[in-house]
C-alpha positions as CSV (number, residue, x, y, z in Angstrom):
1,M,0.0,0.0,0.0
2,R,1.3,3.4,-0.9
3,W,1.7,6.3,1.6
4,S,-0.3,8.7,-0.4
5,K,-3.4,6.4,-0.6
6,P,-6.4,7.7,1.3
7,G,-7.8,5.7,4.1
8,R,-4.6,4.8,5.8
9,G,-5.3,6.7,9.0
10,L,-2.7,8.9,10.5
11,R,0.0,7.6,8.2
12,A,-1.7,9.0,5.1
13,V,0.3,11.9,3.8
14,R,-1.0,14.3,1.1
15,W,2.3,15.4,-0.2
16,S,0.9,18.3,-2.3
17,S,-0.8,19.7,0.8
18,L,2.4,19.3,2.8
19,L,4.5,21.0,0.2
20,L,1.9,23.9,-0.1
21,V,1.9,24.5,3.7
22,V,5.7,24.4,3.9
23,G,6.2,26.6,0.9
24,C,3.7,29.1,2.2
25,G,5.5,29.1,5.6
26,V,8.9,29.7,4.0
27,L,7.5,32.5,1.7
28,T,5.9,34.1,4.7
29,L,9.1,34.1,6.7
30,V,11.1,35.5,3.7
31,C,8.5,38.3,3.3
32,V,8.6,39.2,7.0
33,A,12.4,39.3,6.9
34,A,12.3,41.6,3.9
35,A,9.7,43.8,5.6
36,L,12.0,44.0,8.7
37,R,14.9,45.1,6.4
38,G,12.9,48.1,5.2
39,R,10.6,46.9,2.5
40,P,7.1,47.1,4.0
41,V,5.4,46.2,0.7
42,A,6.7,42.7,1.1
43,L,4.1,42.1,3.8
44,V,1.3,42.0,1.2
45,P,2.5,38.7,-0.5
46,G,3.5,37.4,2.9
47,L,0.0,37.9,4.2
48,V,-1.5,36.2,1.1
49,A,0.9,33.2,1.5
50,A,0.1,32.9,5.2
51,A,-3.7,33.0,4.4
52,I,-3.3,30.3,1.8
53,G,-1.3,28.1,4.1
54,L,-3.7,28.6,7.0
55,R,-6.6,27.8,4.7
56,E,-5.0,24.5,3.6
57,V,-4.3,23.5,7.2
58,R,-7.9,24.1,8.1
59,H,-9.0,22.1,5.1
60,L,-6.8,19.2,6.1
61,R,-8.1,19.3,9.7
62,R,-11.7,19.3,8.4
63,A,-11.0,16.4,6.0
64,G,-9.4,14.4,8.8
65,R,-12.4,14.6,11.0
66,T,-14.9,13.2,8.5
67,P,-15.2,9.4,8.3
């Protein structure tokens, strides 16, 4: 049985979702660092990336609760 197959309980990993959340987190940190170095406009894409990452985490939690 493959790791990415649904119905495997806690061991099921949706790699695309994991990559999306990690990528959004990294992008958010980069944008915050750029804003701290004097580029406040960098907060706009940082906030968008954070919102997308948070939305994906909430979606995964909801999907995990349903049988």
